[in-house]
C-alpha positions in Angstrom: -97.3 -36.1 -62.1 -97.1 -34.7 -58.6 -94.2 -35.4 -56.1 -95.0 -37.3 -53.0 -95.0 -35.2 -49.9 -95.1 -36.9 -46.5 -96.1 -34.9 -43.5 -94.5 -35.5 -40.1 -96.2 -34.0 -37.2 -94.1 -31.7 -34.9 -94.6 -33.9 -31.8 -92.8 -36.9 -33.2 -89.6 -34.9 -33.9 -89.4 -33.6 -30.4 -89.7 -37.1 -29.0 -86.9 -38.4 -31.2 -84.5 -35.6 -30.2 -85.1 -36.1 -26.5 -84.5 -39.8 -26.8 -81.2 -39.2 -28.5 -80.0 -36.9 -25.8 -80.9 -39.4 -23.1 -79.0 -42.2 -24.8 -75.8 -40.1 -25.2 -75.9 -38.9 -21.6 -76.3 -42.5 -20.4 -73.3 -43.6 -22.4 -71.1 -40.7 -21.1 -72.1 -41.3 -17.5 -71.3 -45.0 -17.8 -67.8 -44.3 -19.2 -67.0 -41.9 -16.4 -68.0 -44.2 -13.6 -66.5 -47.3 -15.2 -63.1 -45.7 -16.0 -60.2 -46.8 -13.6 -58.6 -44.3 -11.1 -55.3 -43.6 -12.9 -53.9 -41.0 -10.5 -54.8 -41.9 -6.9 -55.1 -39.2 -4.4 -52.3 -39.3 -1.8 -53.6 -38.7 1.6 -50.8 -39.0 4.3 -51.9 -37.4 7.6 -48.4 -38.1 9.2 -46.5 -35.8 6.6 -46.3 -32.1 7.3 -45.3 -29.7 4.7 -42.8 -27.0 5.7 -41.9 -24.0 3.6 -38.1 -23.6 3.2 -36.8 -20.1 2.6 -33.3 -18.9 1.6 -31.3 -17.3 4.4 -31.4 -13.5 4.4 -28.5 -11.8 2.7 -26.5 -9.7 5.2 -26.1 -6.0 4.3 -22.8 -5.1 2.7 -21.5 -3.1 5.7 -21.6 -6.1 8.0 -18.8 -8.8 8.0 -19.7 -12.2 6.7 -20.1 -14.9 9.3 -16.9 -17.0 9.7 -17.1 -20.8 9.7 -17.0 -22.5 13.1 -14.0 -24.5 14.0 -14.2 -27.8 15.7 -13.0 -27.2 19.2 -12.7 -30.9 19.9 -10.1 -31.3 17.2 -8.1 -28.3 18.2 -7.8 -29.4 21.8 -6.3 -32.8 20.9 -2.5 -32.7 21.8 0.2 -33.6 19.2 1.2 -37.2 19.6 4.8 -37.7 20.8 7.0 -40.7 20.4 8.2 -42.5 23.6 11.8 -42.2 24.7 13.8 -44.9 22.8 16.4 -45.2 25.5 15.7 -47.5 28.4 17.4 -46.2 31.5 18.7 -48.9 33.8 20.7 -48.6 37.0 24.2 -50.1 37.0 26.6 -50.7 39.9 29.7 -50.2 37.6 30.6 -46.5 37.4 31.7 -45.3 34.0 34.1 -42.5 33.2 34.1 -40.5 29.9 37.1 -38.9 28.2 37.2 -35.1 28.0 36.0 -33.5 24.8 38.6 -33.3 22.1 38.6 -29.9 20.5 41.0 -27.9 18.3 44.6 -27.7 19.5 45.4 -24.5 21.3 46.7 -21.7 19.2 50.4 -20.7 19.7 50.9 -17.5 21.8 51.1 -14.3 19.9 54.6 -12.8 19.6 55.3 -10.0 22.0 55.3 -6.5 20.5 58.4 -4.5 21.3 57.6 -1.6 23.4 58.8 1.9 22.6 58.5 4.0 19.4 58.3 2.3 16.1 61.1 3.1 13.8 60.2 4.1 10.3 62.7 3.5 7.5 64.0 6.7 6.1 63.4 7.5 2.4 66.2 7.0 0.0 68.4 10.0 -0.5 67.7 12.0 -3.7 69.6 11.3 -6.8 72.5 13.6 -7.6 72.0 16.1 -10.3 72.6 15.2 -14.0 75.7 16.8 -15.5 74.9 17.7 -19.1 77.0 16.4 -22.0 79.5 18.7 -23.6 81.4 18.8 -26.9 84.9 17.2 -26.8 87.3 20.0 -27.7 89.6 17.6 -29.3 87.1 17.1 -32.1 85.9 20.7 -32.6 87.6 20.8 -36.0 85.3 18.1 -37.2 82.1 19.8 -36.1 81.2 21.8 -39.3 79.6 19.6 -42.0 80.6 19.9 -45.7 78.6 22.5 -47.7 75.9 20.8 -49.9 76.9 21.2 -53.6 73.4 22.2 -54.7 73.1 24.9 -52.1 76.6 26.1 -52.8 75.8 26.6 -56.5 72.7 28.4 -55.6 74.8 30.7 -53.3 72.3 30.1 -50.4 73.1 30.2 -46.7 71.5 27.7 -44.3 70.6 27.0 -40.7 69.9 23.6 -39.1 68.5 22.9 -35.6 69.3 19.3 -34.8 68.7 17.1 -31.7 71.2 14.2 -31.0 71.2 11.3 -28.6 74.7 11.0 -27.0 75.7 7.6 -25.7 77.8 6.8 -22.7 80.9 6.6 -25.0 80.3 10.1 -26.3 79.2 9.1 -29.8 76.0 10.2 -31.4 73.6 7.3 -31.6 70.6 9.1 -33.2 69.8 12.5 -34.8 66.4 14.2 -35.3 65.6 17.4 -37.1 64.1 20.3 -35.2 64.2 22.8 -38.1 66.3 23.2 -41.3 66.5 25.6 -44.3 66.4 22.6 -46.6 66.7 18.9 -46.6 70.1 19.1 -48.1 71.4 21.1 -45.2 69.9 18.7 -42.6 71.2 15.6 -44.4 74.7 17.0 -44.5 74.5 17.8 -40.7 73.1 14.3 -39.8 75.9 12.5 -41.7 78.5 14.6 -40.0 77.0 14.1 -36.5 76.8 10.3 -36.7 80.3 9.9 -38.1 82.5 12.8 -36.7 80.9 14.4 -33.6 82.3 13.5 -30.2 81.0 14.5 -26.8 81.8 14.1 -23.1 78.8 12.1 -22.0 76.4 13.2 -19.3 77.1 11.9 -15.8 75.1 11.5 -12.6 77.2 11.0 -9.5 80.2 10.3 -11.8 78.4 7.6 -13.8 77.9 8.2 -17.5 74.3 8.3 -18.8 72.7 8.7 -22.2 71.2 12.1 -22.9 69.7 14.3 -25.6 71.3 17.5 -26.7 70.1 20.2 -29.2 72.6 22.1 -31.3 72.6 24.7 -34.1 74.7 24.5 -37.3 75.2 27.4 -39.7 76.2 27.3 -43.4 77.6 30.6 -44.7 78.8 31.3 -48.3 81.4 33.8 -47.2 83.2 31.1 -45.2 83.8 29.0 -48.3 
């Protein structure tokens, strides 16, 4: 069995291709001419286009232009209020009282003429006369020998400072130096109870004063 082969001449193929191209071109041309004008072309002969450029930047060494002030506003004067008082002429003269001020000050006292006297300084105080032992009580000056120091056969020396009142009695006693506490205690008791003095005086007036004395304790005198 043999397959069927149909032969098509070359001329018929060329004619069919050309017809197809013509049909497609006619369709495209119809669409172009039949489509609406979506974006109309603006043609305004009365509008002129002007190119706008930014102002040139001044160089850094030149000062910047200052804004202009309105001369019209600056020249306007400041409004002022009218005088509230209405001045009228009157036939009746008026008199005012004089101004009342502070009362006049009293006159200053007169300064005495001549040299000004200066009060003299007070006279110096008279010297202080020191206190002295009353000779009537000299027999009571030496204190009793402490028993412990006497048994030890020891001599002693006491330096004592006493406060003598205006009546000549000893009011206080303070140690300056002492061989032992026993010697000082014996001296202190004797001064407060038995010692008598003539008080210190200043201008004949008795005064309290301090006086320092020495007291010796000797075994040979016992």
